[in-house]
SEKOL-108041 format. One record per residue (C-alpha): residue number from 1; residue in three letters; chain; x, y, z. Coordinates in pm, whole numbers, plus 32768, in hexadecimal, padded with zeros to 4 digits. Each point is the difference from the previous one (the first is absolute). Layout:
BEGIN
<atom vokol="NUM" dolo="ALA" kollum="A" c1="X" c2="Y" c3="Z"/>
...
! end
This chain:
BEGIN
<atom vokol="1" dolo="MET" kollum="A" c1="D0ED" c2="CE42" c3="9B62"/>
<atom vokol="2" dolo="SER" kollum="A" c1="7F9E" c2="803D" c3="816A"/>
<atom vokol="3" dolo="GLY" kollum="A" c1="7F2E" c2="7EC3" c3="7FF7"/>
<atom vokol="4" dolo="LEU" kollum="A" c1="812E" c2="7F22" c3="7FC0"/>
<atom vokol="5" dolo="PRO" kollum="A" c1="80A1" c2="7F40" c3="811D"/>
<atom vokol="6" dolo="LEU" kollum="A" c1="8134" c2="80AE" c3="808D"/>
<atom vokol="7" dolo="ILE" kollum="A" c1="80ED" c2="7EF6" c3="7F78"/>
<atom vokol="8" dolo="SER" kollum="A" c1="7F6B" c2="8027" c3="7EA2"/>
<atom vokol="9" dolo="ARG" kollum="A" c1="802A" c2="8179" c3="800A"/>
<atom vokol="10" dolo="ARG" kollum="A" c1="816A" c2="7FDC" c3="806E"/>
<atom vokol="11" dolo="ARG" kollum="A" c1="804A" c2="7F07" c3="7EEC"/>
<atom vokol="12" dolo="LEU" kollum="A" c1="7F5C" c2="80DF" c3="7EFF"/>
<atom vokol="13" dolo="LEU" kollum="A" c1="80C0" c2="8133" c3="8071"/>
<atom vokol="14" dolo="THR" kollum="A" c1="8145" c2="7F3A" c3="8004"/>
<atom vokol="15" dolo="ALA" kollum="A" c1="7FC3" c2="7F80" c3="7EA1"/>
<atom vokol="16" dolo="MET" kollum="A" c1="7FB6" c2="815F" c3="7F86"/>
<atom vokol="17" dolo="ALA" kollum="A" c1="8138" c2="808C" c3="80A7"/>
<atom vokol="18" dolo="LEU" kollum="A" c1="80D8" c2="7EF6" c3="7F5F"/>
<atom vokol="19" dolo="SER" kollum="A" c1="7F68" c2="802A" c3="7EA7"/>
<atom vokol="20" dolo="PRO" kollum="A" c1="8117" c2="8068" c3="7F10"/>
<atom vokol="21" dolo="LEU" kollum="A" c1="7F1C" c2="80E5" c3="7F3A"/>
<atom vokol="22" dolo="LEU" kollum="A" c1="7F7A" c2="80B0" c3="8135"/>
<atom vokol="23" dolo="TRP" kollum="A" c1="8161" c2="8027" c3="8088"/>
<atom vokol="24" dolo="GLN" kollum="A" c1="8070" c2="8089" c3="7EB0"/>
<atom vokol="25" dolo="MET" kollum="A" c1="7EF3" c2="810B" c3="7FF6"/>
<atom vokol="26" dolo="ASN" kollum="A" c1="8018" c2="8068" c3="816B"/>
<atom vokol="27" dolo="THR" kollum="A" c1="817A" c2="8017" c3="800A"/>
<atom vokol="28" dolo="ALA" kollum="A" c1="8012" c2="80CD" c3="7EC2"/>
<atom vokol="29" dolo="HIS" kollum="A" c1="7F25" c2="810C" c3="809C"/>
<atom vokol="30" dolo="ALA" kollum="A" c1="8063" c2="7FE3" c3="816D"/>
<atom vokol="31" dolo="ALA" kollum="A" c1="816E" c2="805B" c3="7FDC"/>
<atom vokol="32" dolo="ALA" kollum="A" c1="80C8" c2="80DB" c3="7F17"/>
<atom vokol="33" dolo="ILE" kollum="A" c1="80C1" c2="7F3F" c3="7EF9"/>
<atom vokol="34" dolo="ASP" kollum="A" c1="817A" c2="8016" c3="8025"/>
<atom vokol="35" dolo="PRO" kollum="A" c1="8069" c2="8072" c3="7EA0"/>
<atom vokol="36" dolo="ASN" kollum="A" c1="815B" c2="7F6A" c3="8030"/>
<atom vokol="37" dolo="ARG" kollum="A" c1="7F77" c2="7E9E" c3="8020"/>
<atom vokol="38" dolo="ILE" kollum="A" c1="7F0F" c2="7FE1" c3="7EDC"/>
<atom vokol="39" dolo="VAL" kollum="A" c1="802D" c2="7ECF" c3="7F20"/>
<atom vokol="40" dolo="ALA" kollum="A" c1="7F88" c2="8003" c3="7E97"/>
<atom vokol="41" dolo="LEU" kollum="A" c1="7FB0" c2="7EAC" c3="7F6C"/>
<atom vokol="42" dolo="GLU" kollum="A" c1="7FC6" c2="807C" c3="7E9D"/>
<atom vokol="43" dolo="TRP" kollum="A" c1="8097" c2="8112" c3="7F2A"/>
<atom vokol="44" dolo="LEU" kollum="A" c1="7ECF" c2="80E2" c3="7FE1"/>
<atom vokol="45" dolo="PRO" kollum="A" c1="7FFF" c2="8057" c3="8174"/>
<atom vokol="46" dolo="VAL" kollum="A" c1="817D" c2="801F" c3="7FF5"/>
<atom vokol="47" dolo="GLU" kollum="A" c1="7FD9" c2="811D" c3="7F0A"/>
<atom vokol="48" dolo="LEU" kollum="A" c1="7EE2" c2="809B" c3="80C2"/>
<atom vokol="49" dolo="LEU" kollum="A" c1="80D9" c2="8006" c3="8138"/>
<atom vokol="50" dolo="LEU" kollum="A" c1="812B" c2="8091" c3="7F49"/>
<atom vokol="51" dolo="ALA" kollum="A" c1="7F24" c2="8109" c3="7F61"/>
<atom vokol="52" dolo="LEU" kollum="A" c1="7FA5" c2="806E" c3="8161"/>
<atom vokol="53" dolo="GLY" kollum="A" c1="816A" c2="8001" c3="8072"/>
<atom vokol="54" dolo="ILE" kollum="A" c1="7FEF" c2="7EB9" c3="80C5"/>
<atom vokol="55" dolo="VAL" kollum="A" c1="8113" c2="7EFB" c3="7FD1"/>
<atom vokol="56" dolo="PRO" kollum="A" c1="7F6C" c2="7EA5" c3="803D"/>
<atom vokol="57" dolo="TYR" kollum="A" c1="808F" c2="7F2A" c3="8118"/>
<atom vokol="58" dolo="GLY" kollum="A" c1="7FE6" c2="7ED0" c3="7F1F"/>
<atom vokol="59" dolo="VAL" kollum="A" c1="7F9D" c2="7FBC" c3="7E97"/>
<atom vokol="60" dolo="ALA" kollum="A" c1="7FAB" c2="7EBF" c3="7F49"/>
<atom vokol="61" dolo="ASP" kollum="A" c1="80E2" c2="7F95" c3="7EDF"/>
<atom vokol="62" dolo="THR" kollum="A" c1="80F7" c2="8121" c3="800E"/>
<atom vokol="63" dolo="ILE" kollum="A" c1="80DB" c2="7F65" c3="7EF1"/>
<atom vokol="64" dolo="ASN" kollum="A" c1="7EF0" c2="8014" c3="7EF9"/>
<atom vokol="65" dolo="TYR" kollum="A" c1="7F8E" c2="8151" c3="8082"/>
<atom vokol="66" dolo="ARG" kollum="A" c1="8159" c2="8088" c3="7FB3"/>
<atom vokol="67" dolo="LEU" kollum="A" c1="7FFA" c2="7F58" c3="7EA9"/>
<atom vokol="68" dolo="TRP" kollum="A" c1="7EA1" c2="8058" c3="7F8D"/>
<atom vokol="69" dolo="VAL" kollum="A" c1="7FB3" c2="813C" c3="80C2"/>
<atom vokol="70" dolo="SER" kollum="A" c1="8153" c2="8092" c3="8061"/>
<atom vokol="71" dolo="GLU" kollum="A" c1="7F80" c2="8160" c3="804E"/>
<atom vokol="72" dolo="PRO" kollum="A" c1="7FEF" c2="8073" c3="810A"/>
<atom vokol="73" dolo="PRO" kollum="A" c1="811B" c2="7F1F" c3="8078"/>
<atom vokol="74" dolo="LEU" kollum="A" c1="7FD5" c2="7F37" c3="813C"/>
<atom vokol="75" dolo="PRO" kollum="A" c1="8108" c2="8043" c3="810C"/>
<atom vokol="76" dolo="ASP" kollum="A" c1="80DB" c2="7ED8" c3="805F"/>
<atom vokol="77" dolo="SER" kollum="A" c1="7F63" c2="800B" c3="8159"/>
<atom vokol="78" dolo="VAL" kollum="A" c1="7EB3" c2="7F81" c3="7F79"/>
<atom vokol="79" dolo="ILE" kollum="A" c1="7FCD" c2="7E93" c3="8060"/>
<atom vokol="80" dolo="ASP" kollum="A" c1="7F97" c2="7F07" c3="7EF4"/>
<atom vokol="81" dolo="VAL" kollum="A" c1="7ED8" c2="7F3D" c3="808B"/>
<atom vokol="82" dolo="GLY" kollum="A" c1="7FE0" c2="7EF9" c3="7EF0"/>
<atom vokol="83" dolo="LEU" kollum="A" c1="7F20" c2="7FDB" c3="7ED2"/>
<atom vokol="84" dolo="ARG" kollum="A" c1="7ED7" c2="80E1" c3="7FC3"/>
<atom vokol="85" dolo="THR" kollum="A" c1="7F1F" c2="7ED2" c3="7FDB"/>
<atom vokol="86" dolo="GLU" kollum="A" c1="809D" c2="7F43" c3="8124"/>
<atom vokol="87" dolo="PRO" kollum="A" c1="80AF" c2="80E7" c3="80F7"/>
<atom vokol="88" dolo="ASN" kollum="A" c1="80CE" c2="7F68" c3="8118"/>
<atom vokol="89" dolo="LEU" kollum="A" c1="7EFF" c2="7FF9" c3="8118"/>
<atom vokol="90" dolo="GLU" kollum="A" c1="80FE" c2="7F8F" c3="8104"/>
<atom vokol="91" dolo="LEU" kollum="A" c1="80E4" c2="8125" c3="7FAD"/>
<atom vokol="92" dolo="LEU" kollum="A" c1="7EDB" c2="80F1" c3="8008"/>
<atom vokol="93" dolo="THR" kollum="A" c1="7FA1" c2="7F82" c3="8159"/>
<atom vokol="94" dolo="GLU" kollum="A" c1="8164" c2="8038" c3="807C"/>
<atom vokol="95" dolo="MET" kollum="A" c1="8009" c2="815F" c3="7F6A"/>
<atom vokol="96" dolo="LYS" kollum="A" c1="7EC8" c2="806C" c3="80BF"/>
<atom vokol="97" dolo="PRO" kollum="A" c1="7F8B" c2="8104" c3="7F02"/>
<atom vokol="98" dolo="SER" kollum="A" c1="7F1A" c2="8115" c3="8077"/>
<atom vokol="99" dolo="PHE" kollum="A" c1="7F2E" c2="7FDA" c3="7EC7"/>
<atom vokol="100" dolo="MET" kollum="A" c1="7FFE" c2="7F3C" c3="7EBB"/>
<atom vokol="101" dolo="VAL" kollum="A" c1="7F82" c2="8075" c3="7EAD"/>
<atom vokol="102" dolo="TRP" kollum="A" c1="7FC2" c2="7F39" c3="7EC5"/>
<atom vokol="103" dolo="SER" kollum="A" c1="7F40" c2="8005" c3="7EB8"/>
<atom vokol="104" dolo="ALA" kollum="A" c1="7E9C" c2="7F88" c3="8031"/>
<atom vokol="105" dolo="GLY" kollum="A" c1="7FC8" c2="7EA0" c3="7F80"/>
<atom vokol="106" dolo="TYR" kollum="A" c1="8174" c2="7FB7" c3="7FE4"/>
<atom vokol="107" dolo="GLY" kollum="A" c1="80CC" c2="7F1C" c3="80E1"/>
<atom vokol="108" dolo="PRO" kollum="A" c1="7F95" c2="7F5F" c3="814A"/>
<atom vokol="109" dolo="SER" kollum="A" c1="7EA3" c2="8033" c3="8089"/>
<atom vokol="110" dolo="PRO" kollum="A" c1="7FC3" c2="812D" c3="80E2"/>
<atom vokol="111" dolo="GLU" kollum="A" c1="7F95" c2="7F0E" c3="8112"/>
<atom vokol="112" dolo="MET" kollum="A" c1="8154" c2="7F54" c3="7FFA"/>
<atom vokol="113" dolo="LEU" kollum="A" c1="80BE" c2="8149" c3="8004"/>
<atom vokol="114" dolo="ALA" kollum="A" c1="7F29" c2="8087" c3="811B"/>
<atom vokol="115" dolo="ARG" kollum="A" c1="8098" c2="7EFD" c3="80E9"/>
<atom vokol="116" dolo="ILE" kollum="A" c1="814D" c2="80B6" c3="7FD9"/>
<atom vokol="117" dolo="ALA" kollum="A" c1="7FA3" c2="8171" c3="7FF8"/>
<atom vokol="118" dolo="PRO" kollum="A" c1="7EE4" c2="80E7" c3="7FA1"/>
<atom vokol="119" dolo="GLY" kollum="A" c1="7FF4" c2="8068" c3="7E96"/>
<atom vokol="120" dolo="ARG" kollum="A" c1="7F30" c2="803F" c3="7ECC"/>
<atom vokol="121" dolo="GLY" kollum="A" c1="8000" c2="7FD2" c3="7E89"/>
<atom vokol="122" dolo="PHE" kollum="A" c1="7FFE" c2="810F" c3="7EF7"/>
<atom vokol="123" dolo="ASN" kollum="A" c1="7F5B" c2="7FDB" c3="7EAE"/>
<atom vokol="124" dolo="PHE" kollum="A" c1="80D9" c2="8016" c3="7ECA"/>
<atom vokol="125" dolo="SER" kollum="A" c1="7EE5" c2="8033" c3="7F0B"/>
<atom vokol="126" dolo="ASP" kollum="A" c1="7E8E" c2="7FE0" c3="7FC2"/>
<atom vokol="127" dolo="GLY" kollum="A" c1="805A" c2="7F58" c3="7EB8"/>
<atom vokol="128" dolo="LYS" kollum="A" c1="7FD9" c2="8144" c3="7F3F"/>
<atom vokol="129" dolo="GLN" kollum="A" c1="80BA" c2="8127" c3="809C"/>
<atom vokol="130" dolo="PRO" kollum="A" c1="8132" c2="7F9B" c3="80CC"/>
<atom vokol="131" dolo="LEU" kollum="A" c1="8087" c2="8162" c3="8010"/>
<atom vokol="132" dolo="ALA" kollum="A" c1="7EBC" c2="8086" c3="8093"/>
<atom vokol="133" dolo="MET" kollum="A" c1="8004" c2="7EE0" c3="80F7"/>
<atom vokol="134" dolo="ALA" kollum="A" c1="8168" c2="8054" c3="8059"/>
<atom vokol="135" dolo="ARG" kollum="A" c1="7F97" c2="8160" c3="805D"/>
<atom vokol="136" dolo="LYS" kollum="A" c1="7EF3" c2="7F70" c3="80E1"/>
<atom vokol="137" dolo="SER" kollum="A" c1="80EF" c2="7F05" c3="809E"/>
<atom vokol="138" dolo="LEU" kollum="A" c1="8103" c2="810F" c3="8043"/>
<atom vokol="139" dolo="THR" kollum="A" c1="7EFA" c2="80D2" c3="80B0"/>
<atom vokol="140" dolo="GLU" kollum="A" c1="7F90" c2="7ED4" c3="80CE"/>
<atom vokol="141" dolo="MET" kollum="A" c1="8166" c2="7FB0" c3="8065"/>
<atom vokol="142" dolo="ALA" kollum="A" c1="8034" c2="816B" c3="8063"/>
<atom vokol="143" dolo="ASP" kollum="A" c1="7EC4" c2="7FFC" c3="80D5"/>
<atom vokol="144" dolo="LEU" kollum="A" c1="8077" c2="7EC2" c3="80AA"/>
<atom vokol="145" dolo="LEU" kollum="A" c1="8152" c2="8098" c3="805B"/>
<atom vokol="146" dolo="ASN" kollum="A" c1="7F86" c2="8164" c3="803B"/>
<atom vokol="147" dolo="LEU" kollum="A" c1="80CF" c2="807E" c3="7EDA"/>
<atom vokol="148" dolo="GLN" kollum="A" c1="7EEF" c2="80B3" c3="7F3F"/>
<atom vokol="149" dolo="SER" kollum="A" c1="80D9" c2="8130" c3="7FB6"/>
<atom vokol="150" dolo="ALA" kollum="A" c1="810F" c2="7F25" c3="7F67"/>
<atom vokol="151" dolo="ALA" kollum="A" c1="7F00" c2="7F5D" c3="7F1B"/>
<atom vokol="152" dolo="GLU" kollum="A" c1="7F6E" c2="814F" c3="7F9A"/>
<atom vokol="153" dolo="THR" kollum="A" c1="815B" c2="8086" c3="7FAE"/>
<atom vokol="154" dolo="HIS" kollum="A" c1="8059" c2="7ECA" c3="7F3B"/>
<atom vokol="155" dolo="LEU" kollum="A" c1="7EC1" c2="8004" c3="7F33"/>
<atom vokol="156" dolo="ALA" kollum="A" c1="8021" c2="8175" c3="7FBE"/>
<atom vokol="157" dolo="GLN" kollum="A" c1="8163" c2="7FCE" c3="7F7D"/>
<atom vokol="158" dolo="TYR" kollum="A" c1="7F85" c2="7EE6" c3="7F22"/>
<atom vokol="159" dolo="GLU" kollum="A" c1="7EE4" c2="80D2" c3="7F6E"/>
<atom vokol="160" dolo="ASP" kollum="A" c1="80EC" c2="8125" c3="7FC4"/>
<atom vokol="161" dolo="PHE" kollum="A" c1="80EC" c2="7F1E" c3="7F41"/>
<atom vokol="162" dolo="ILE" kollum="A" c1="7EE7" c2="7F6F" c3="7F2B"/>
<atom vokol="163" dolo="ARG" kollum="A" c1="7F8F" c2="8160" c3="7FA2"/>
<atom vokol="164" dolo="SER" kollum="A" c1="8161" c2="8076" c3="7FB9"/>
<atom vokol="165" dolo="MET" kollum="A" c1="803C" c2="7EE9" c3="7F05"/>
<atom vokol="166" dolo="LYS" kollum="A" c1="7EC1" c2="802A" c3="7F35"/>
<atom vokol="167" dolo="PRO" kollum="A" c1="8080" c2="8117" c3="7F1C"/>
<atom vokol="168" dolo="ARG" kollum="A" c1="811E" c2="7F1C" c3="7F95"/>
<atom vokol="169" dolo="PHE" kollum="A" c1="7F0C" c2="7F07" c3="7F66"/>
<atom vokol="170" dolo="VAL" kollum="A" c1="7F20" c2="80F5" c3="7F45"/>
<atom vokol="171" dolo="LYS" kollum="A" c1="80B0" c2="7FD3" c3="7EB0"/>
<atom vokol="172" dolo="ARG" kollum="A" c1="803F" c2="7E8F" c3="8026"/>
<atom vokol="173" dolo="GLY" kollum="A" c1="7EDE" c2="7F8B" c3="7F28"/>
<atom vokol="174" dolo="ALA" kollum="A" c1="7F3D" c2="7EBD" c3="801A"/>
<atom vokol="175" dolo="ARG" kollum="A" c1="8110" c2="7EFC" c3="7FC2"/>
<atom vokol="176" dolo="PRO" kollum="A" c1="7FAF" c2="7ED4" c3="80E0"/>
<atom vokol="177" dolo="LEU" kollum="A" c1="80EF" c2="7F8D" c3="810E"/>
<atom vokol="178" dolo="LEU" kollum="A" c1="803E" c2="7E91" c3="8054"/>
<atom vokol="179" dolo="LEU" kollum="A" c1="8080" c2="7FBD" c3="8161"/>
<atom vokol="180" dolo="THR" kollum="A" c1="80B2" c2="7EB8" c3="803C"/>
<atom vokol="181" dolo="THR" kollum="A" c1="8105" c2="7F4B" c3="80CF"/>
<atom vokol="182" dolo="LEU" kollum="A" c1="80A0" c2="7EAB" c3="7FD1"/>
<atom vokol="183" dolo="ILE" kollum="A" c1="7FA3" c2="7ED3" c3="80D0"/>
<atom vokol="184" dolo="ASP" kollum="A" c1="80F1" c2="7F10" c3="7F55"/>
<atom vokol="185" dolo="PRO" kollum="A" c1="80A5" c2="7FE7" c3="7EA5"/>
<atom vokol="186" dolo="ARG" kollum="A" c1="7EB6" c2="7F99" c3="7F5F"/>
<atom vokol="187" dolo="HIS" kollum="A" c1="7EF7" c2="80BA" c3="80C3"/>
<atom vokol="188" dolo="MET" kollum="A" c1="7FB2" c2="8164" c3="8060"/>
<atom vokol="189" dolo="LEU" kollum="A" c1="7F0D" c2="80B6" c3="80DE"/>
<atom vokol="190" dolo="VAL" kollum="A" c1="7F31" c2="8112" c3="7F5D"/>
<atom vokol="191" dolo="PHE" kollum="A" c1="7F36" c2="8106" c3="80BA"/>
<atom vokol="192" dolo="GLY" kollum="A" c1="7E9F" c2="804F" c3="7F9A"/>
<atom vokol="193" dolo="PRO" kollum="A" c1="7ED1" c2="80DB" c3="8040"/>
<atom vokol="194" dolo="ASN" kollum="A" c1="7FD4" c2="7FB5" c3="8174"/>
<atom vokol="195" dolo="SER" kollum="A" c1="816E" c2="8026" c3="8063"/>
<atom vokol="196" dolo="LEU" kollum="A" c1="8092" c2="8118" c3="80CF"/>
<atom vokol="197" dolo="PHE" kollum="A" c1="80B4" c2="807B" c3="7EC8"/>
<atom vokol="198" dolo="GLN" kollum="A" c1="7EB4" c2="8025" c3="7F48"/>
<atom vokol="199" dolo="GLU" kollum="A" c1="7F8D" c2="8110" c3="80ED"/>
<atom vokol="200" dolo="ILE" kollum="A" c1="813E" c2="80C2" c3="7FB4"/>
<atom vokol="201" dolo="LEU" kollum="A" c1="7FD5" c2="7FCF" c3="7E89"/>
<atom vokol="202" dolo="ASP" kollum="A" c1="7E9A" c2="807E" c3="801C"/>
<atom vokol="203" dolo="GLU" kollum="A" c1="8077" c2="813B" c3="80B1"/>
<atom vokol="204" dolo="TYR" kollum="A" c1="80C8" c2="805B" c3="7EC9"/>
<atom vokol="205" dolo="GLY" kollum="A" c1="7F23" c2="7F71" c3="7EEF"/>
<atom vokol="206" dolo="ILE" kollum="A" c1="80F9" c2="7EEF" c3="7F9E"/>
<atom vokol="207" dolo="PRO" kollum="A" c1="7F58" c2="7ECC" c3="7F66"/>
<atom vokol="208" dolo="ASN" kollum="A" c1="8067" c2="7EB1" c3="808E"/>
<atom vokol="209" dolo="ALA" kollum="A" c1="8066" c2="7F1C" c3="7EE2"/>
<atom vokol="210" dolo="TRP" kollum="A" c1="7F92" c2="7ECB" c3="80C2"/>
<atom vokol="211" dolo="GLN" kollum="A" c1="7E86" c2="7FDB" c3="7FFC"/>
<atom vokol="212" dolo="GLY" kollum="A" c1="7FEC" c2="7E8D" c3="804C"/>
<atom vokol="213" dolo="GLU" kollum="A" c1="7F92" c2="7F57" c3="813F"/>
<atom vokol="214" dolo="THR" kollum="A" c1="80BD" c2="8035" c3="8145"/>
<atom vokol="215" dolo="ASN" kollum="A" c1="7FEF" c2="7F72" c3="815F"/>
<atom vokol="216" dolo="PHE" kollum="A" c1="7F99" c2="80B0" c3="8141"/>
<atom vokol="217" dolo="TRP" kollum="A" c1="8157" c2="80A6" c3="8011"/>
<atom vokol="218" dolo="GLY" kollum="A" c1="7FD8" c2="8097" c3="7EA5"/>
<atom vokol="219" dolo="SER" kollum="A" c1="80FE" c2="7F22" c3="7F51"/>
<atom vokol="220" dolo="THR" kollum="A" c1="8012" c2="7EC0" c3="7F38"/>
<atom vokol="221" dolo="ALA" kollum="A" c1="8114" c2="7F11" c3="7F95"/>
<atom vokol="222" dolo="VAL" kollum="A" c1="8027" c2="7FC8" c3="7E8A"/>
<atom vokol="223" dolo="SER" kollum="A" c1="80FC" c2="7F63" c3="7F13"/>
<atom vokol="224" dolo="ILE" kollum="A" c1="8117" c2="80EB" c3="7F9A"/>
<atom vokol="225" dolo="ASP" kollum="A" c1="7FB5" c2="7FCB" c3="7E8E"/>
<atom vokol="226" dolo="ARG" kollum="A" c1="7EBD" c2="80C3" c3="8035"/>
<atom vokol="227" dolo="LEU" kollum="A" c1="80D3" c2="813E" c3="7FF6"/>
<atom vokol="228" dolo="ALA" kollum="A" c1="8034" c2="7FD8" c3="7E8B"/>
<atom vokol="229" dolo="ALA" kollum="A" c1="7E95" c2="8061" c3="7FC5"/>
<atom vokol="230" dolo="TYR" kollum="A" c1="8038" c2="815A" c3="8093"/>
<atom vokol="231" dolo="LYS" kollum="A" c1="809D" c2="80D6" c3="7EF2"/>
<atom vokol="232" dolo="ASP" kollum="A" c1="7F81" c2="8163" c3="801D"/>
<atom vokol="233" dolo="VAL" kollum="A" c1="802D" c2="801F" c3="8178"/>
<atom vokol="234" dolo="ASP" kollum="A" c1="8100" c2="806A" c3="8100"/>
<atom vokol="235" dolo="VAL" kollum="A" c1="8073" c2="7EE7" c3="80E4"/>
<atom vokol="236" dolo="LEU" kollum="A" c1="8085" c2="8032" c3="8160"/>
<atom vokol="237" dolo="CYS" kollum="A" c1="80BA" c2="7ECA" c3="8078"/>
<atom vokol="238" dolo="PHE" kollum="A" c1="8041" c2="8002" c3="8176"/>
<atom vokol="239" dolo="ASP" kollum="A" c1="814E" c2="7F65" c3="8061"/>
<atom vokol="240" dolo="HIS" kollum="A" c1="8026" c2="7F26" c3="8137"/>
<atom vokol="241" dolo="ASP" kollum="A" c1="816F" c2="7F9F" c3="7FF5"/>
<atom vokol="242" dolo="ASN" kollum="A" c1="7FC5" c2="7F1B" c3="7ED7"/>
<atom vokol="243" dolo="SER" kollum="A" c1="80E7" c2="80A0" c3="7F00"/>
<atom vokol="244" dolo="LYS" kollum="A" c1="8030" c2="7ED6" c3="7F18"/>
<atom vokol="245" dolo="ASP" kollum="A" c1="7E8E" c2="7FBB" c3="7FE0"/>
<atom vokol="246" dolo="MET" kollum="A" c1="7FB7" c2="8172" c3="7FD7"/>
<atom vokol="247" dolo="ASP" kollum="A" c1="80F4" c2="8014" c3="7EDC"/>
<atom vokol="248" dolo="ALA" kollum="A" c1="7F3B" c2="7EEF" c3="7F51"/>
<atom vokol="249" dolo="LEU" kollum="A" c1="7EBC" c2="80B8" c3="803F"/>
<atom vokol="250" dolo="MET" kollum="A" c1="808A" c2="8145" c3="7F78"/>
<atom vokol="251" dolo="ALA" kollum="A" c1="805E" c2="7F4C" c3="7EBE"/>
<atom vokol="252" dolo="THR" kollum="A" c1="7E94" c2="7F9F" c3="7FC7"/>
<atom vokol="253" dolo="ARG" kollum="A" c1="7F69" c2="80A9" c3="7ED3"/>
<atom vokol="254" dolo="CYS" kollum="A" c1="7EF8" c2="80CE" c3="80A9"/>
<atom vokol="255" dolo="GLY" kollum="A" c1="7FC4" c2="8176" c3="8019"/>
<atom vokol="256" dolo="ARG" kollum="A" c1="80FB" c2="80EF" c3="8099"/>
<atom vokol="257" dolo="PRO" kollum="A" c1="8086" c2="7F47" c3="8130"/>
<atom vokol="258" dolo="CYS" kollum="A" c1="80B0" c2="809D" c3="8127"/>
<atom vokol="259" dolo="ARG" kollum="A" c1="80A3" c2="7F47" c3="811F"/>
<atom vokol="260" dolo="LEU" kollum="A" c1="7FD2" c2="809C" c3="8155"/>
<atom vokol="261" dolo="SER" kollum="A" c1="805D" c2="7FB9" c3="8166"/>
<atom vokol="262" dolo="ALA" kollum="A" c1="7EBA" c2="7F80" c3="808C"/>
<atom vokol="263" dolo="PRO" kollum="A" c1="7F13" c2="80B5" c3="80E6"/>
<atom vokol="264" dolo="ASP" kollum="A" c1="7F35" c2="7EFD" c3="80BA"/>
<atom vokol="265" dolo="ALA" kollum="A" c1="7EC1" c2="7FC2" c3="7F3C"/>
<atom vokol="266" dolo="PHE" kollum="A" c1="7F34" c2="7FC2" c3="8138"/>
<atom vokol="267" dolo="SER" kollum="A" c1="807A" c2="8127" c3="80CA"/>
<atom vokol="268" dolo="ALA" kollum="A" c1="7F1C" c2="80F4" c3="80AA"/>
<atom vokol="269" dolo="PHE" kollum="A" c1="80A3" c2="8146" c3="8071"/>
<atom vokol="270" dolo="ARG" kollum="A" c1="816B" c2="8023" c3="805D"/>
<atom vokol="271" dolo="ARG" kollum="A" c1="80A6" c2="8135" c3="8088"/>
<atom vokol="272" dolo="SER" kollum="A" c1="7F8B" c2="8126" c3="7F2D"/>
<atom vokol="273" dolo="GLY" kollum="A" c1="7F56" c2="7F09" c3="7F16"/>
<atom vokol="274" dolo="SER" kollum="A" c1="8151" c2="7F90" c3="7F7C"/>
<atom vokol="275" dolo="MET" kollum="A" c1="7F75" c2="7ED0" c3="7F46"/>
<atom vokol="276" dolo="VAL" kollum="A" c1="7F23" c2="80E4" c3="7F30"/>
<atom vokol="277" dolo="ARG" kollum="A" c1="8119" c2="80FF" c3="7FE4"/>
<atom vokol="278" dolo="ARG" kollum="A" c1="80F3" c2="7EFE" c3="7F76"/>
<atom vokol="279" dolo="PHE" kollum="A" c1="7EFF" c2="7F6F" c3="7F13"/>
<atom vokol="280" dolo="LEU" kollum="A" c1="7FA3" c2="814F" c3="7F67"/>
<atom vokol="281" dolo="GLN" kollum="A" c1="8162" c2="8083" c3="7FE9"/>
<atom vokol="282" dolo="CYS" kollum="A" c1="8076" c2="7EBB" c3="7F61"/>
<atom vokol="283" dolo="THR" kollum="A" c1="7EE1" c2="8010" c3="7F08"/>
<atom vokol="284" dolo="LEU" kollum="A" c1="8054" c2="8164" c3="7FA1"/>
<atom vokol="285" dolo="CYS" kollum="A" c1="8175" c2="7FC3" c3="7FE6"/>
<atom vokol="286" dolo="ALA" kollum="A" c1="7FCE" c2="7EC5" c3="7F34"/>
<atom vokol="287" dolo="PHE" kollum="A" c1="7F28" c2="808F" c3="7EEC"/>
<atom vokol="288" dolo="TRP" kollum="A" c1="7F9B" c2="816C" c3="8011"/>
<atom vokol="289" dolo="ILE" kollum="A" c1="810B" c2="80DE" c3="80A0"/>
<atom vokol="290" dolo="THR" kollum="A" c1="811A" c2="809A" c3="7F39"/>
<atom vokol="291" dolo="PRO" kollum="A" c1="8167" c2="7FD7" c3="8080"/>
<atom vokol="292" dolo="SER" kollum="A" c1="8003" c2="8168" c3="807E"/>
<atom vokol="293" dolo="GLU" kollum="A" c1="7EC1" c2="7FC4" c3="80C4"/>
<atom vokol="294" dolo="VAL" kollum="A" c1="808F" c2="7EC7" c3="809E"/>
<atom vokol="295" dolo="LYS" kollum="A" c1="8127" c2="80CB" c3="8084"/>
<atom vokol="296" dolo="ARG" kollum="A" c1="7F12" c2="80EE" c3="80AB"/>
<atom vokol="297" dolo="GLU" kollum="A" c1="7F4F" c2="7EE3" c3="80BB"/>
! end
């Protein structure tokens, strides 16, 4: 580089200094991130932040977050920054976030976002074990924000809860469980072997009734009449404020159906692992706990 003319060196250094990616990396390490001004452009990092006790400055698509995720609730102070796939870049620029987080491979390119603020993406899944990836992402977020102790506490509480619930499932047997939620009156989403739920089912030796193909997220859309083929199974139907359609689904002649308020199927960890907590408690209450046991919960 010393052999270059002075003007060439200056231009090269200027170009490097103005590079969005270089600015993104340098800024993220050069200054501490203000935790009160972090914007989450996808729901996975929203939950990672909340698990660490950080309320996001802004979140993409808060309306659907409150519909599909709901817990933990977002305070009214959280600013809606547009769609997850197409956030409002002008608004983001005006907000001047200290850092932005998103799900890797989802939404605008990192290069585009780097022009607004430093940030990084977090992986939802490797296509096989989303829960294991969520643990990794939580640890990475904690390292980024210097909140390692909060992550350790959260994960310890989660593991304690998983262990505490295992004795409740010992006598359950091997009856398969079908996990589904409605998309519209004629179609449903079922969750298969590479979903987050599968890792929970595996912890307790519960067979997943759905053994068909699924997408990267561990789910697949099928016609509602496919339920009729599942007779000797338990069916958990997750409700998303679609009561009329859910009533029709519950009338389908399938195995033992139970309608439940939905935990988000793509969640990672919430405070004290509440997605997993709700899922397991709902499963127990729906099929395998006596009325007296329910009262003790």
